[in-house]
C-alpha positions as CSV (number, residue, x, y, z in Angstrom):
1,M,23.3,-3.1,15.6
2,A,20.5,-3.3,13.2
3,S,17.8,-0.6,13.1
4,P,14.1,-1.6,13.3
5,I,11.9,-1.1,10.3
6,L,9.1,1.4,11.3
7,G,5.7,0.9,9.9
8,K,5.2,4.7,9.6
9,D,8.0,4.8,7.0
10,K,6.0,2.6,4.6
11,V,3.3,4.3,2.6
12,L,0.9,3.2,-0.1
13,K,0.2,4.9,-3.4
14,F,-2.5,3.9,-5.8
15,R,-3.7,4.4,-9.3
16,L,-6.4,2.8,-11.6
17,L,-4.6,0.6,-14.1
18,E,-6.7,2.1,-16.9
19,E,-5.4,5.6,-16.0
20,A,-1.7,4.6,-16.0
21,E,-1.0,6.8,-19.1
22,Q,-2.9,9.8,-17.9
23,K,-2.4,10.1,-14.1
24,K,0.4,9.8,-11.5
25,A,-0.1,7.4,-8.7
26,A,-1.4,9.2,-5.5
27,K,-0.7,8.6,-1.9
28,L,-3.6,7.4,0.3
29,A,-4.0,10.1,2.9
30,L,-4.2,9.2,6.7
31,Q,-3.1,5.6,6.4
32,V,-3.4,3.8,9.7
33,E,-1.9,0.5,8.9
34,H,-1.5,-2.1,6.2
35,T,-0.4,-5.7,6.1
36,I,1.1,-7.6,3.2
37,T,0.4,-11.3,3.3
38,Y,1.9,-14.1,1.3
39,D,0.1,-17.4,1.5
40,T,0.9,-20.8,0.0
41,N,-1.7,-23.5,0.1
42,S,0.7,-26.3,1.0
43,D,-0.3,-29.8,1.5
44,S,1.3,-33.1,2.2
45,Q,0.8,-36.6,0.9
46,Q,1.6,-39.7,3.0
47,T,3.8,-42.2,1.3
48,K,5.4,-45.5,2.4
49,D,8.6,-43.5,2.7
50,G,7.1,-40.7,4.8
51,P,5.2,-37.5,4.1
52,V,5.9,-35.5,0.9
53,N,5.1,-31.8,1.0
54,Y,4.1,-29.7,-2.0
55,S,2.8,-26.2,-2.6
56,G,-0.4,-25.3,-4.3
57,G,0.9,-21.9,-5.3
58,L,1.4,-18.4,-3.8
59,T,-1.3,-15.8,-3.3
60,S,-0.7,-12.3,-1.9
61,A,-2.8,-9.5,-0.6
62,I,-2.6,-6.1,1.1
63,E,-5.1,-5.4,3.9
64,L,-5.3,-1.8,4.8
65,T,-7.0,0.6,7.2
66,A,-7.2,4.4,6.7
67,V,-9.1,7.3,8.1
68,S,-11.9,8.1,5.6
69,T,-11.7,11.4,3.8
70,R,-13.6,13.1,1.0
71,D,-10.7,13.1,-1.4
72,E,-10.1,11.7,-4.8
73,V,-8.1,8.7,-3.7
74,N,-10.7,7.5,-1.2
75,E,-13.4,7.9,-3.8
76,M,-11.4,6.1,-6.5
77,L,-10.7,3.1,-4.1
78,R,-14.3,2.8,-3.1
79,R,-15.6,3.0,-6.7
80,S,-13.0,0.4,-7.8
81,V,-14.7,-2.1,-5.5
82,V,-18.1,-1.5,-6.9
83,E,-17.0,-1.4,-10.5
84,G,-14.4,-4.2,-10.2
85,K,-11.5,-2.0,-11.5
86,V,-7.9,-3.2,-11.5
87,L,-5.7,-1.0,-9.3
88,E,-1.9,-0.5,-9.2
89,V,-0.4,-0.3,-5.8
90,W,3.1,0.7,-4.5
91,E,4.4,0.2,-1.0
92,I,7.3,2.7,-0.7
93,D,9.8,2.4,2.2
94,L,10.8,5.9,3.0
95,G,12.9,4.8,5.9
96,A,15.3,2.8,3.8
97,E,18.5,4.0,2.1
98,T,17.9,5.4,-1.4
99,T,19.6,4.2,-4.6
100,N,20.3,7.1,-7.0
101,G,17.6,9.1,-5.2
102,K,15.0,6.4,-5.5
103,Y,13.3,4.5,-2.6
104,P,12.8,0.8,-2.4
105,A,9.3,-0.2,-3.3
106,K,7.0,-3.2,-3.9
107,Y,4.6,-3.0,-6.9
108,G,1.5,-5.0,-7.7
109,Q,-1.8,-5.0,-9.6
110,G,-5.1,-6.4,-8.2
111,I,-8.7,-5.9,-7.3
112,L,-10.2,-4.7,-4.0
113,S,-12.3,-7.5,-2.6
114,E,-14.4,-5.6,-0.1
115,W,-15.0,-2.2,1.5
116,E,-16.0,-1.7,5.1
117,E,-16.6,1.8,6.5
118,P,-18.1,1.9,10.0
119,A,-19.1,5.2,11.4
120,N,-18.4,5.1,15.2
121,V,-19.8,8.1,17.2
122,E,-16.5,8.4,19.2
123,E,-13.9,8.1,16.4
124,A,-13.0,9.3,13.0
125,A,-14.6,7.2,10.4
126,Q,-12.1,4.6,9.0
127,F,-12.3,2.2,6.2
128,T,-10.8,-1.3,5.8
129,T,-10.3,-3.2,2.6
130,T,-8.2,-6.0,1.0
131,L,-6.4,-5.8,-2.3
132,N,-6.0,-9.2,-3.8
133,I,-2.8,-9.1,-5.8
134,D,-2.6,-10.7,-9.3
135,G,0.6,-12.8,-9.2
136,F,2.9,-11.5,-6.5
137,L,4.5,-8.2,-5.6
138,Q,7.5,-7.1,-7.7
139,E,10.4,-5.3,-6.1
140,G,12.1,-2.2,-7.5
141,T,12.7,1.5,-6.8
142,V,10.6,4.7,-7.2
143,E,11.1,8.4,-7.1
144,M,9.4,10.6,-4.6
145,S,9.2,14.3,-5.4
146,A,10.0,16.9,-2.7
147,D,6.3,17.9,-2.7
148,E,5.3,14.3,-2.1
149,L,7.7,13.9,0.8
150,E,6.6,17.2,2.3
151,E,3.0,16.1,2.1
152,I,3.9,13.0,4.2
153,Q,6.0,14.9,6.7
154,Y,6.4,18.7,6.9
155,A,9.9,20.1,7.2
156,F,11.2,22.1,10.2
157,R,10.6,25.8,9.9
158,D,12.1,28.7,11.8
159,T,10.0,31.0,14.0
160,D,10.5,33.9,11.5
161,A,7.7,34.8,9.1
162,A,7.4,32.2,6.4
163,T,8.8,33.5,3.0
164,G,6.8,31.2,0.8
165,A,9.7,28.8,0.2
């Protein structure tokens, strides 16, 4: 029987394209959800032999929501909207089988088209944004360090005093 794909197993990492040679990509903290959309502007033309369908090209985008924090990644994303900076994004599937220790991932480059950050009195502040992808997402594999994986989900610890390991 096939196992379901769980949304919690897919995380996003970001980096400014202009910083690709200086910085590692960083995981967006407190992600709530994201949606990858592929859209083709298809149309049809009526002919004497019946309709003919054709595609106007593929566009793709990532819509995401996360709890707002005062960290470097949130600030970098917000500034990228204001300054029109190109971002790199990776969607990493931590629930999939690894290949040579690497996780399946999708990679793209694009620009955030908006930034919305309401501040509701009863909830943690969340932001929503849409990353319009240049071209379309590429598939490959990426490494995740033990520290990165631990950041996402802490490991089980015994009830004895922690030893620093």
